[in-house]
C-alpha positions as CSV (number, residue, x, y, z in Angstrom):
1,M,11.2,15.1,5.3
2,G,11.7,16.4,1.8
3,L,8.6,16.5,-0.4
4,V,8.2,14.0,-3.2
5,V,6.7,15.0,-6.5
6,L,7.2,12.7,-9.5
7,L,6.3,13.2,-13.1
8,G,7.5,10.7,-15.6
9,L,8.7,7.1,-15.6
10,S,12.3,8.2,-15.8
11,L,12.2,8.9,-12.0
12,A,12.5,5.2,-11.3
13,L,16.2,5.5,-12.3
14,A,16.8,7.6,-9.2
15,L,15.7,4.8,-6.8
16,P,17.8,2.0,-5.3
17,C,17.9,-1.0,-7.6
18,A,19.5,-3.6,-5.5
19,A,17.2,-6.5,-4.7
20,L,17.1,-10.2,-4.0
21,E,17.7,-11.8,-7.3
22,N,14.7,-14.1,-7.4
23,G,12.5,-11.9,-9.6
24,L,9.7,-12.0,-7.1
25,A,7.5,-9.4,-5.3
26,R,7.9,-6.8,-8.0
27,T,4.8,-5.2,-6.3
28,P,3.9,-5.5,-2.6
29,P,2.6,-9.1,-1.9
30,M,-1.1,-9.4,-1.2
31,G,-3.0,-12.1,0.6
32,W,-4.0,-13.4,4.0
33,L,-1.9,-14.2,7.1
34,A,-3.2,-16.2,10.1
35,W,-1.3,-14.6,13.0
36,E,-3.1,-11.4,14.2
37,R,-6.6,-12.9,14.1
38,F,-5.9,-16.5,15.0
39,R,-2.6,-16.4,16.9
40,C,-1.3,-19.7,18.4
41,N,-4.7,-21.3,19.0
42,V,-4.0,-25.0,18.8
43,D,-7.0,-26.3,20.8
44,C,-8.9,-27.9,18.0
45,E,-11.1,-29.9,20.4
46,A,-12.5,-26.9,22.1
47,D,-12.4,-24.5,19.1
48,P,-12.2,-26.5,15.9
49,Q,-13.3,-23.6,13.7
50,N,-10.6,-21.2,14.8
51,C,-7.6,-23.3,15.7
52,I,-4.4,-23.5,13.6
53,S,-5.2,-26.5,11.4
54,E,-5.5,-27.5,7.8
55,T,-9.3,-26.9,8.0
56,L,-8.7,-23.2,8.7
57,F,-6.4,-22.8,5.7
58,F,-8.7,-24.9,3.4
59,E,-11.6,-22.7,4.3
60,M,-9.7,-19.4,3.9
61,A,-8.4,-20.6,0.5
62,D,-12.0,-21.2,-0.5
63,R,-12.9,-17.7,0.6
64,L,-10.0,-16.1,-1.3
65,A,-10.9,-18.0,-4.4
66,E,-14.7,-17.6,-4.3
67,D,-15.3,-14.2,-2.8
68,G,-13.4,-12.0,-5.2
69,W,-10.2,-11.7,-3.3
70,R,-7.9,-13.7,-5.6
71,D,-9.1,-11.8,-8.7
72,L,-8.1,-8.5,-7.1
73,G,-4.6,-9.8,-6.3
74,Y,-4.9,-11.3,-2.8
75,K,-3.2,-14.6,-3.8
76,Y,-1.0,-15.6,-0.8
77,I,-2.5,-17.7,2.0
78,N,0.1,-17.7,4.7
79,I,0.5,-20.0,7.7
80,D,2.2,-18.4,10.7
81,D,3.6,-20.0,13.9
82,C,2.4,-23.1,15.7
83,W,1.8,-25.3,12.6
84,S,4.5,-27.9,13.3
85,A,4.9,-30.8,15.5
86,K,6.9,-30.2,18.7
87,Q,9.7,-32.4,17.4
88,R,11.5,-32.9,14.1
89,D,11.3,-36.3,12.5
90,A,14.1,-38.9,12.6
91,A,15.8,-37.3,9.6
92,G,15.8,-33.9,11.2
93,R,13.0,-32.5,9.0
94,L,10.2,-30.3,10.1
95,V,6.8,-32.0,10.1
96,P,3.4,-30.5,10.5
97,D,1.4,-31.4,13.6
98,P,-0.2,-34.8,12.7
99,K,-3.5,-34.1,14.4
100,R,-4.1,-30.6,13.1
101,F,-2.5,-31.1,9.6
102,P,-3.2,-34.8,9.0
103,R,-2.8,-34.5,5.2
104,G,0.5,-32.6,5.4
105,I,1.6,-29.3,4.0
106,K,2.1,-30.7,0.4
107,A,-1.6,-31.6,0.2
108,L,-2.5,-28.1,1.5
109,A,-0.2,-26.5,-1.1
110,D,-1.8,-28.6,-3.8
111,Y,-5.3,-27.5,-2.7
112,V,-4.2,-23.8,-2.6
113,H,-2.5,-24.0,-6.0
114,A,-5.6,-25.7,-7.6
115,R,-7.5,-22.5,-6.7
116,G,-5.1,-20.2,-8.3
117,L,-3.5,-19.2,-5.0
118,K,-0.1,-19.5,-3.4
119,L,0.9,-20.8,0.0
120,G,3.1,-19.2,2.6
121,I,4.7,-20.8,5.7
122,Y,6.5,-19.6,8.8
123,G,9.9,-20.5,10.3
124,D,12.2,-19.0,12.9
125,L,15.9,-18.5,12.7
126,G,16.6,-19.8,16.2
127,T,16.4,-22.7,18.5
128,L,12.6,-22.3,18.9
129,T,9.9,-20.3,17.1
130,C,8.3,-17.5,19.1
131,G,5.5,-20.0,20.0
132,G,7.9,-22.6,21.2
133,Y,8.0,-24.9,18.2
134,P,11.2,-26.2,16.5
135,G,13.3,-23.4,15.1
136,T,15.8,-23.4,12.2
137,T,19.3,-23.3,13.6
138,L,22.1,-22.4,11.2
139,D,22.9,-26.1,10.5
140,L,19.3,-26.7,9.4
141,V,18.8,-23.7,7.1
142,E,19.5,-25.7,3.9
143,K,17.4,-28.7,5.0
144,D,14.4,-26.5,5.9
145,A,14.6,-24.6,2.6
146,Q,14.6,-27.8,0.7
147,T,11.7,-29.1,2.7
148,F,9.6,-26.0,2.0
149,A,10.4,-26.2,-1.7
150,E,9.4,-29.9,-1.8
151,W,6.1,-29.1,-0.2
152,G,5.4,-26.5,-2.8
153,V,5.6,-23.4,-0.6
154,D,5.6,-20.0,-2.3
155,M,6.5,-17.6,0.5
156,L,8.6,-18.0,3.7
157,K,8.3,-15.7,6.7
158,L,11.4,-16.2,8.8
159,D,11.1,-14.9,12.4
160,G,14.0,-14.2,14.8
161,C,13.0,-15.4,18.3
162,Y,15.7,-17.3,20.3
163,S,18.6,-16.2,18.1
164,S,21.5,-13.8,18.5
165,A,22.4,-10.8,16.4
166,E,25.4,-12.8,15.1
167,E,23.3,-15.8,14.2
168,Q,20.8,-13.5,12.4
169,A,23.6,-11.8,10.4
170,E,24.7,-15.2,9.2
171,G,21.4,-17.0,9.0
172,Y,19.2,-14.6,7.1
173,P,21.5,-14.3,4.1
174,E,22.1,-18.0,4.2
175,M,18.4,-18.7,4.0
176,A,18.2,-16.5,0.9
177,R,20.9,-18.5,-0.8
178,A,19.3,-21.8,0.3
179,L,15.9,-20.8,-1.0
180,N,17.3,-19.7,-4.4
181,A,19.3,-23.0,-4.6
182,T,16.1,-25.0,-4.4
183,G,15.1,-23.6,-7.8
184,R,11.6,-22.9,-6.6
185,P,10.3,-19.3,-6.6
186,I,9.8,-18.5,-2.9
187,I,9.2,-14.9,-1.7
188,Y,11.4,-14.3,1.4
189,S,10.0,-12.3,4.3
190,C,12.5,-11.5,7.0
191,S,12.0,-10.3,10.5
192,W,15.7,-9.4,10.8
193,P,15.5,-5.6,11.2
194,A,12.7,-5.8,13.8
195,Y,15.0,-7.7,16.1
196,Q,17.8,-5.1,15.7
197,G,15.7,-2.0,16.3
198,G,14.8,-1.3,12.7
199,L,17.4,1.5,12.1
200,P,21.0,2.0,11.2
201,P,23.7,1.4,12.2
202,K,22.5,-1.9,13.5
203,V,20.4,-2.5,10.4
204,N,22.1,-2.2,7.0
205,Y,19.3,-1.7,4.6
206,T,21.6,-2.1,1.6
207,I,22.4,-5.6,2.6
208,L,18.8,-6.3,3.6
209,A,17.5,-5.3,0.1
210,E,19.9,-7.8,-1.4
211,V,18.8,-10.6,0.9
212,C,15.0,-10.3,1.5
213,N,11.9,-9.4,-0.6
214,L,10.2,-7.8,2.4
215,W,11.0,-7.3,6.0
216,R,9.3,-6.5,9.3
217,N,10.9,-3.3,10.6
218,Y,9.0,-2.7,13.8
219,D,6.6,-4.2,16.5
220,D,3.8,-6.7,15.8
221,I,0.5,-5.1,15.1
222,Q,-2.3,-5.6,17.7
223,D,-6.0,-5.3,17.2
224,S,-6.2,-1.7,18.3
225,W,-6.1,1.8,16.8
226,D,-3.3,2.7,19.3
227,S,-1.2,-0.1,17.7
228,V,-1.9,1.2,14.1
229,L,-0.9,4.7,15.2
230,S,2.3,3.6,16.9
231,I,3.4,1.8,13.7
232,L,2.5,4.8,11.6
233,D,4.4,7.2,13.9
234,W,7.5,5.1,13.8
235,F,7.4,4.8,10.0
236,S,6.8,8.5,9.6
237,E,9.4,9.6,12.0
238,N,12.0,7.4,10.3
239,Q,10.9,7.8,6.7
240,D,14.1,9.5,5.6
241,V,15.8,6.1,6.3
242,L,13.0,3.8,5.3
243,Q,11.5,5.4,2.1
244,P,14.6,5.1,-0.1
245,V,15.1,1.4,0.5
246,A,11.7,0.2,-0.7
247,G,11.0,-0.7,-4.2
248,P,10.2,-3.6,-6.6
249,G,11.5,-6.8,-5.0
250,H,12.2,-5.3,-1.6
251,W,9.6,-3.8,0.7
252,N,9.2,-2.4,4.2
253,D,6.4,-4.3,6.0
254,P,4.5,-2.4,8.7
255,D,2.6,-5.7,9.4
256,M,-0.9,-7.0,8.8
257,L,-4.1,-5.3,7.9
258,I,-6.5,-5.8,10.9
259,I,-9.6,-4.4,9.0
260,G,-12.6,-6.7,9.8
261,N,-11.6,-7.6,13.3
262,F,-12.6,-5.9,16.6
263,G,-10.3,-3.0,17.3
264,L,-10.9,-0.5,14.5
265,S,-13.9,1.7,13.8
266,Y,-15.1,2.1,10.2
267,E,-13.2,5.3,9.8
268,Q,-10.1,3.8,11.3
269,S,-10.3,0.8,9.0
270,R,-10.5,3.1,6.0
271,S,-7.4,5.0,7.4
272,Q,-5.3,1.9,7.8
273,M,-6.0,0.7,4.3
274,A,-5.2,4.2,2.8
275,L,-2.0,4.7,5.0
276,W,-0.7,1.2,4.3
277,T,-1.3,1.8,0.6
278,V,0.5,5.1,0.5
279,M,3.5,3.4,2.3
280,A,3.6,0.7,-0.5
281,A,3.1,-1.9,2.2
282,P,2.3,-5.5,1.6
283,L,-1.5,-6.0,1.9
284,L,-1.7,-9.1,4.1
285,M,-5.1,-9.3,5.7
286,S,-5.5,-11.1,9.1
287,T,-9.2,-11.4,9.6
288,D,-11.9,-14.1,9.4
289,L,-12.9,-14.1,5.8
290,R,-15.8,-16.4,6.6
291,T,-17.6,-13.8,8.6
292,I,-16.2,-10.5,7.4
293,S,-18.7,-7.6,7.3
294,P,-19.7,-6.1,4.0
295,S,-18.2,-2.7,5.0
296,A,-14.8,-4.2,5.8
297,K,-14.8,-6.2,2.6
298,E,-15.7,-3.1,0.6
299,I,-12.6,-1.3,2.1
300,L,-10.3,-4.2,1.4
301,Q,-11.6,-4.8,-2.1
302,N,-11.4,-1.2,-3.3
303,R,-10.1,-1.6,-6.9
304,L,-8.5,1.9,-7.2
305,M,-6.8,1.5,-3.8
306,I,-5.3,-1.8,-4.9
307,Q,-4.2,-0.3,-8.2
308,I,-2.4,2.4,-6.3
309,N,-0.8,-0.1,-3.8
310,Q,0.4,-2.2,-6.7
311,D,1.8,0.7,-8.8
312,P,4.7,-0.7,-10.8
313,L,7.2,2.1,-9.9
314,G,7.0,0.9,-6.3
315,I,7.9,4.1,-4.6
316,Q,7.0,4.3,-0.9
317,G,5.1,7.4,0.0
318,C,6.0,9.9,2.8
319,R,4.3,12.2,5.2
320,I,4.8,15.7,3.8
321,V,2.7,17.9,6.1
322,K,2.0,17.8,9.8
323,E,-0.3,20.5,10.9
324,K,-1.0,21.9,14.4
325,S,-4.6,21.1,13.7
326,H,-3.7,17.4,13.9
327,I,-4.1,17.0,10.1
328,E,-1.4,15.2,8.2
329,V,-0.8,14.8,4.5
330,F,0.9,11.9,2.9
331,L,2.1,11.7,-0.8
332,R,3.1,8.8,-2.9
333,P,4.4,9.2,-6.5
334,L,3.0,6.8,-9.0
335,S,3.7,5.8,-12.6
336,Q,2.6,7.9,-15.6
337,G,3.1,11.1,-13.6
338,A,0.2,10.4,-11.2
339,S,0.4,10.5,-7.4
340,T,-1.8,9.7,-4.5
341,L,-2.6,12.1,-1.6
342,V,-3.9,11.0,1.8
343,F,-5.4,13.6,4.1
344,F,-5.4,12.0,7.6
345,S,-7.1,13.4,10.7
346,R,-5.8,12.5,14.2
347,R,-8.6,14.6,15.7
348,T,-11.2,13.0,18.0
349,D,-13.8,15.7,18.1
350,M,-15.6,16.3,14.8
351,P,-15.2,16.4,11.1
352,F,-12.5,19.0,10.1
353,L,-12.6,21.2,7.0
354,Y,-9.0,21.3,5.7
355,T,-8.0,23.8,3.0
356,T,-4.9,23.8,1.0
357,S,-3.6,23.7,-2.6
358,L,-1.4,21.5,-4.7
359,A,1.0,24.4,-4.8
360,K,1.3,24.3,-1.0
361,L,2.0,20.6,-1.4
362,H,4.9,21.5,-3.8
363,F,3.4,20.2,-7.0
364,P,4.8,21.8,-10.1
365,E,3.4,25.1,-11.3
366,D,1.3,25.5,-14.4
367,A,0.0,22.0,-14.3
368,M,-3.6,20.8,-14.3
369,Y,-5.0,17.6,-12.7
370,E,-7.9,15.3,-12.6
371,V,-8.6,14.1,-9.1
372,Q,-10.6,11.0,-8.1
373,D,-11.6,10.3,-4.5
374,V,-10.5,6.8,-3.9
375,Y,-13.3,5.9,-1.6
376,S,-16.3,7.9,-2.9
377,G,-15.3,7.7,-6.6
378,K,-16.1,11.4,-7.0
379,I,-14.0,13.1,-9.8
380,I,-12.8,16.7,-9.8
381,S,-11.7,17.9,-13.2
382,G,-9.5,20.8,-14.1
383,L,-7.8,21.3,-10.7
384,K,-4.8,23.7,-11.2
385,T,-1.8,23.7,-9.0
386,A,-2.6,27.2,-7.6
387,D,-6.3,26.4,-6.9
388,N,-7.3,26.2,-3.3
389,F,-9.5,23.2,-2.4
390,S,-11.1,21.9,0.8
391,V,-11.7,18.4,2.1
392,V,-13.8,17.3,5.1
393,I,-11.9,14.6,7.1
394,N,-13.8,12.7,9.8
395,P,-12.1,12.0,13.2
396,S,-9.4,9.3,12.8
397,G,-10.4,9.2,9.2
398,V,-8.9,9.9,5.8
399,V,-9.7,11.5,2.4
400,M,-7.6,9.8,-0.3
401,W,-7.1,11.2,-3.7
402,Y,-5.7,9.7,-6.9
403,V,-4.2,12.7,-8.7
404,R,-3.5,12.4,-12.5
405,P,-2.0,15.2,-14.6
406,V,-4.0,16.2,-17.7
407,V,-1.8,19.2,-18.6
408,L,1.9,18.9,-17.7
409,P,4.0,21.9,-16.7
410,A,6.1,23.7,-19.3
411,Q,9.3,22.5,-17.6
412,P,9.9,18.8,-16.9
413,W,10.3,17.7,-13.3
414,R,12.1,14.7,-12.0
415,L,13.1,13.2,-8.7
416,V,16.7,13.5,-7.6
417,R,18.2,12.6,-4.3
418,Q,19.5,15.4,-2.2
419,Q,22.8,14.7,-0.6
420,G,23.3,15.6,3.1
421,P,21.6,14.7,6.4
422,G,17.9,15.1,6.6
423,K,17.5,16.4,3.1
424,G,15.5,13.4,1.8
425,F,13.7,13.7,-1.5
426,R,12.7,17.0,-3.0
427,P,11.2,18.0,-6.4
428,I,13.9,19.6,-8.5
429,L,13.4,21.5,-11.7
430,L,15.9,20.5,-14.4
């Protein structure tokens, strides 16, 4: 993959600009999503605290509003599968399960909105949802879009179980048009590419960016480090295809943050947060905010991390170094000439001392930088491009830097696209 170094806001002009024309998701959406942690648990008699019910979403909304999440940008509280009744009503409309959502989705949306939050909901472009609930067939797209708008929904995740490639090619764009026609701002999250292998020629990312605000490219995340690594590997191996198509209004979505659950260690939790941030991923937590540990909360509420994730340029980062020592380096260009570096260890033995320089990472010559460690807060001043430095990276852990130029190089640099297969993005001196 070509290296990415960016100095100056003018670089945004080199990026793709096509996007769904709803003015939404100018930065990656942030919030909470039920699926990974709570799945399709509908047994509210045996497990009332953890079943998919209005109580769960009321309580999570309270936590987002009262525990500092909302004020940091975590504003979407998203319902996933298994919320509806097993049958549509007499008018053919979706209805929530009457026992688990007795007050209805509109009342839940009102509750969420009153706390300064936004509500997301789930649908499926097929005969059934993945969990076996009523799907949205092509003849029902407009009806369901209107229903969601009337309820006050702010985001729709549209899955793709029980539908053909032809139905998806027609239905996903049709839902975008139907949502826009309601007049309500509704962020549109598509699972379309994940059902077509995530890559060209089956997936046309130019069309996708014109249809959806974000999209799932790959497999569902599970509560394990192996799952996180499999997603990271796929995104890194295909970054030449994926990186150029992300930007304000249209994002690749590697799936939920599982920090605070059961499958990740402390170091692995820090790694997922850093790697998802460098990939400009939506930050959609799927954990129990009622019982989350202080250490997991500290990771998810890191202000500098969130600032980097929400950078207005919206450029997705890339893996730029893959060492035989099992150390990898990721870089994401940011606004105002800044960038973020993530030094990631796949080692499983002991902390590793990794030595390099900004010159080796293809930063411009004759520049000077101030570096802030995103997790520790430690600042290094006066780091020159040619200076060697070392970082100690724990097994399956990261060191993440926010790199800000204090002395610019004599010659301006800007990002241009290299034409030709495999060239990707490279820093070019103009």
